[in-house]
C-alpha positions, -999 to 999 in steps of 0.1 A, spaced: 7 -382 82 -1 -351 101 13 -319 93 38 -303 118 22 -276 139 21 -240 130 34 -214 158 35 -178 159 59 -154 176 71 -118 177 102 -115 153 136 -113 169 166 -102 157 180 -132 154 152 -141 124 170 -115 101 182 -138 76 149 -154 71 132 -120 73 154 -107 46 152 -139 25 112 -137 27 111 -99 18 134 -106 -11 106 -134 -20 81 -107 -15 95 -80 -38 103 -104 -66 67 -119 -63 56 -82 -67 77 -73 -98 98 -49 -75 130 -61 -85 121 -62 -118 114 -24 -116 144 -18 -103 136 -11 -64 162 -16 -41 160 -48 -18 155 -44 19 189 -41 36 197 -62 67 200 -26 83 164 -16 68 149 -52 86 165 -43 116 153 -6 117 120 -25 115 121 -48 141 132 -22 163 104 3 155 80 -29 164 93 -31 197 90 4 204 55 10 191 30 -7 199 9 1 168 37 -18 147 40 -58 148 65 -80 130 55 -117 136 68 -150 121 49 -184 112 71 -212 122 68 -247 108 90 -276 119 113 -252 137 118 -230 108 104 -196 98 81 -202 73 62 -167 71 61 -131 80 32 -107 90 38 -72 92 5 -53 107 2 -14 119 -27 4 126 -39 27 100 -37 61 105 -68 79 108 -74 104 82 -100 133 79 -117 118 47 -121 84 65 -134 100 94 -165 120 73 -175 90 55 -176 72 86 -150 44 84 -141 28 117 -101 24 125 -86 -7 113 -54 -27 114 -38 -28 83 -20 -59 71 11 -46 53 26 -76 47 17 -112 49 37 -137 30 46 -173 31 74 -194 18 58 -213 -15 72 -246 -2 56 -240 32 23 -231 19 -11 -252 24 1 -262 58 -21 -238 76 8 -207 82 -8 -181 63 -43 -188 86 -21 -188 117 -8 -156 107 -38 -141 99 -56 -154 131 -21 -135 149 -36 -100 131 -70 -108 142 -59 -110 179 -43 -75 171 -68 -62 157 -91 -71 189 -65 -61 210 -60 -29 201 -101 -21 193 -101 -19 158 -132 -26 140 -115 -50 116 -85 -59 94 -76 -46 60 -50 -59 35 -34 -48 0 -34 -76 -21 -17 -69 -53 -42 -79 -81 -19 -98 -102 -15 -123 -70 -43 -142 -79 -35 -173 -49 -33 -140 -24 -66 -127 -36 -82 -167 -34 -69 -170 -1 -81 -139 12 -117 -142 -1 -121 -172 13 -115 -161 48 -142 -133 41 -122 -102 28 -143 -88 5 -130 -59 -20 -130 -25 -10 -117 7 -18 -95 3 -51 -56 19 -43 -45 28 -80 -9 39 -79 8 59 -106 41 68 -115 47 108 -113 65 109 -151 39 90 -163 10 108 -148 25 140 -161 29 127 -198 -9 115 -195 -19 151 -180 3 170 -206 -23 167 -236 -52 182 -213 -30 204 -198 -22 218 -233 -55 222 -245 -66 239 -209 -34 261 -215 -42 267 -251 -81 276 -242 -71 302 -213 -48 320 -242 -76 319 -267 -99 332 -241 -78 358 -231 -74 370 -265 -111 371 -271 -117 391 -240 -89 418 -252 -103 423 -281 -138 426 -271 -126 450 -243 -109 472 -272 -140 470 -295 -161 481 -267 -135 510 -259 -151 548 -270 -135 560 -299 -108 591 -292 -112 624 -302 -108 632 -338 -73 633 -346 -59 611 -323 -68 577 -337 
């Protein structure tokens, strides 16, 4: 039995219930819900759709399979940074989110959404696509690898409190080292100072 065709179109406000459900799936898969981060509200999703309509650099598209929304794609032109320019990296289109409902996978929705991203990249004249794929998402890693995405720069993230705790021993060690150096310098300066007149010591 042939599988139903997948169509990709721009997301519209009427897609709001499906988009919110998809975002909940994305956040749950990434562990954000367990981390206590707030799930997106209807207003936040509508604001993203409004931005996509007003800004040519941002796009929100959906894959439709059998008349129902099966997946979502959010892309945006990655802003040029001084570091990227100095390293000679061409501008790219960033796949900020590509998610297909689990029940709709292996039916071509992911490929159709990525084909849409490639079309947008060509239209805006960027040199390629880049996608952030969580390290724990093995299926997503394999999906992108099969389509020619090679590992690039590794983006690592740290919560500020955890980073501060990790840095604290080094910072304390550096502070103690500075204090000892200042004390040694003070003793050396006092030892080198000429003695005062007799009777005034």
